[in-house]
N, C-alpha and C positions, 0 to 999 in steps of 0.2 A: 576322261583324264587322258590329257596329251602332253608329252614332252616336246620341246623344240630346241632350237639352235642355242648353242652355249653362249654365256655372257662372260665377259672379263670380271676377275675378282677385284679389280679397281673400280669397275662400275657398281658393283655390289656394295663395295665399301663406301663409295661416294654417297649411295643412296641410304644405305641403313647403318653406317657406324655409329652415328648419333642417337639412335634410339634402341639399339640392341643392348640389353643390359644383362643377358645371361653370360656365363663363363666362356665366351668364345675366344680363343687365342688369335687376336688379330694379327699379331707378328708373324706367326707361323702361317695363317691363312694368306697374308700377302706375300712372305718370302718363297712359299711353295706353289703359290698360285693355284689354289684349288679351284676346279671348274665349278660353274654356276649354270644351272639349266633352268629354263621356264617351264612350269608344269601347270596345267589348268585343271582345277577342281570345279564340278559343277553339279555334285550329287551328295546327299547326305552319306551314301556309302563310301565316297572318297574323303569325307571330312573324318569318318571313323578311323582312317589310318594316320590321322595326325595327333601328335602327343604334344602336350603343354609342359612348361617348366614349373607345374603345379603338382605337388605330391601330398598323398594322403597316407597317414600312418595307420597302424593296426587299431588304434582306438578312434578312428574315423575323424581325425582332425588334421588339419594342414600342417606339414613338416617340410624342413628343408631337404633339398636334393640328396644331400650327404647323411641324412638319418638313417640309422641301420634298418628301420622298417619302412622306409619311402617307396611308395608305389606311384609311378607316374600316371596321370590322368590323360586319357584320350579325349578327343572331343565327343565321342559317343558316350562318355561317362557324365558329361555335364548335365543332361536333364536329369539324371537320378542322383547326383551328386551336388548340385548346386548349393544345397543347404549346409554342405560341410565346408564351403568356401567362406572366407572371411567376409564381413559386412561390406566393405569397401570394394572388394571384387565384384560381389553380387551386384552392388549398385552401378558399377561401371558397366557391367554386362547388361543389366537391365535398361540403362540409357541407350546402348546400341540396339537392343531388341525394339524399343519404342521408336527409334529413328528408323530402322530398316521396315517397320510396318507402316511408317508414313511415307514412304519413298515409292514412287512409281517405277515399274520395269524391274530389270535385273540389277541387284546389287553387285558391284564391282569394285575390287581393290586388290593390291599387290600386298604379299606377306612374305617375309623371309623365314626359311627352313633350312634344316640340316638333314641330309639324307640318312635314314635308318635302314637296317636289314628289311627284307622283304616288302620293298616298295612303300616303307612308311616314312613319315616326315616328323621332325621335331621343330616345333614352332619357336623361332627366335623372337618374335615380336608380333603383335596384332592379336594376342591370345583373347582379348576381351570381344573383339569384333567377330572372331571366329567361332567364340563360344555363344554369342548371339545367334550366329547362323545355326548352330546345332540346336537351339531352342525354337526357332522360327521356321515357319514353312513358307519360306519366301524364296523365289528364284535367285540364283547368284552364280557369279563366276569370279572365282578367285585365283590370280595368278601367283603361284609360289615362285620365288626367286630361291631355287633350291641348292644349297652348297653340297658338292659331291667330295667331302673331305675324308680323311681317315676315320675309321671306328676306332677312335682313340680319345681317352678322356683328357690327354694333354693338348688336344685340339678343341675339345668341348667338354667341359666338366661333367655335364649331365649324361654323358655317353656311359658312365659307369652302370646304367640300369640297362645297357644293351650289350655289354661285354659278358660272354659266358664265364661261368666261374672257372678257375684253373683247377686241374685235378692235380692232386697231390700224392 
């Protein structure tokens, strides 16, 4: 895994604004010009540090990010938890699994992410493709366009899972 030169927030927005559906505060992102870096992932251990906007509740069912029992799924959870995902997600992931198996050489694509503590990443889009990589033993090189914004849910709603509870 290697990080490289920073990119502009405008370039990130131009590339990904139309496809990102999670609660990223685009106005704040643009106004504050959060830096964006390129990070290359090329191993299963690197994928394990990526978290998706898919959540599992205490009963083993998919729940919304703001559900009180929501636990974020990492890509390393996919092989053991795929049956917990809804049928449409599983079908979309399986399409990428089959596509990747039929491709020759290294699988390459870009994915937008948001920086989390401890060199972890929150996936903003391309979750199905990345999940397929977690299920496949194929060579890959994924370039993350990683937003280095504040660790603040007003910037990205899902960050509530990475904010330490306040001591009262």
